[in-house]
N, C-alpha and C positions, 0 to 999 in steps of 0.2 A: 544391559545387565548380563552377568555371567551365568552360565548354566552348570549344574552339577548333578550327576546321576551315579550314585553309589549305594549299593545294598550290601549289608553284612547280616547274615543269618546263621543261627545255630539251631539245628533240629535233627529229626530222625528221618531216614529214607522211608517213604510210604510204599515203595515197590522196588524190585530189583532194577538196577540201571539197564536201559535198553540201548545197546550199541549198534550203530549202523554206519554206513559209509556213503558219502556223496559220489556222484559219477566220477569225480576226479580223485577218488580214494582218500578223501579227508575223513577222519573218524569224527562222529557226532554221537554224543551220549545224552539221552533224555532221562530224567528222573524226577521224582516228586519228593518234596521235603515238608514235613509237618513241624510247625513251630508253635510251641505252647506258651501261653501267657497266663500267669496266676496273679490274682489281686484280691484285695479285700475292699468291699464297698464301705461307705461311711458308717453303716450299722455293724460292721465287723463280719459280715457274711462273706465266705470265701467263694470266689468265682474262678473258673478256668475257661479259656478260650483257645481254640486251635485254629491256626491258619494253614491252609494247604497251598504250597507254592510249587509251580512247575519250573524246572531248571534245565538248562542245556549247557554242555561244555564241548570243547572242540579239540581236535588234533591228538597229540600224545596224551594230553591231560584226560581226554575222553576215554582212551584205552586203559589208562591206569585206574581211573575211577570205576569203570565197568569191571575190571579184573579183581579189585580188592574190596568193593563195597557190595552189600546186600541189604535187603529190606530190613528195617529196624535199627540199622547202625547209625550212630551219631556222626554228624558232619558239620563243619563250619564252612560256609561258602561266602566269597566276596565277589561282587560283580556289579552289573548294571541292569536296570529294567529295560526290557525290549518289548515293543508292541508288535504283535503279529496279527494278520488278518487273512482270511481265506473264505472261499465259498463252500458252504456245507453241502451234504448230499441232497438236501431239500432245496438247494438253490439260494438259500438265505446267506447273507454275509455274516460271518462269525469273526470274533476277535478275542484276544486275551493278552494280558501282560505276563511275561515270564522273566526269570532272571537268567541272563547270559553270564555264566561263571567265568571269572578271570583268574581266580585263585581258590584253592580249597585246602582244608586240613582235616585229616582223619582225627577223630576224637576217641577217647576211651582208652582202656588198658591195652597192653600188647597181646599178641597171639591172634590166631584166626586169620582173617583176610584184612586186617587193619594195617595202616601204614602211617606215614608222616605227612608229607605235603607235596603239592605239585603246583607250579606257577606257569602262566603263559602271558604273552603280550596282549595288548589291547586288540579288540576285534571289531570288524566293520559289520554293520547290520543292513546293508543295502539289499542283499538277497542271499539265498541259501549258499550258493557258490562262493560269494564274497564274505560270508560270515566267519570264515576261518581267519585265524590271526594273520594280520598283514605283515608281521615281522617274524614269523615263526620259521625256524630252520627245519623243513620237512625231511632233509637228508640226514638229520641227526640220528645216530643209532644209539639206542638205550638198551643195554643188556640187563636182564633180570638180576644178575650178580651185582650190578652197581646200585641197585635200589636198596637203601639201608634198612629194610624191614622184611 
């Protein structure tokens, strides 16, 4: 049986993006996304549910997102679920699902720190060093003047 792992979300950033670099100088950006769901139950009563999702993006895409996005801004992300596990400070095993962002699009009106979109190639999830896109051209220079926003 074939497998498929694709996530598409629209929500608002829950915090300012956190940009960091791996030892090999690959940019990594972590951010949170709040996704709201509104619905009416059979009796007509309105309900709202918010899901908080941790997201990570890589390379030039990470730098662009960190530069132009801030807490509260709307964002569309496309990517895949990634399972991470680690040992907590108390020695207990911890784990979580997060979205590894492959594409994103800034939403909302113009002005401020908003922009249009940024795409990357597929990414490998074997380890932090190898999570960077495997077909990304790291020597590519992108000047701020070439970004259309």
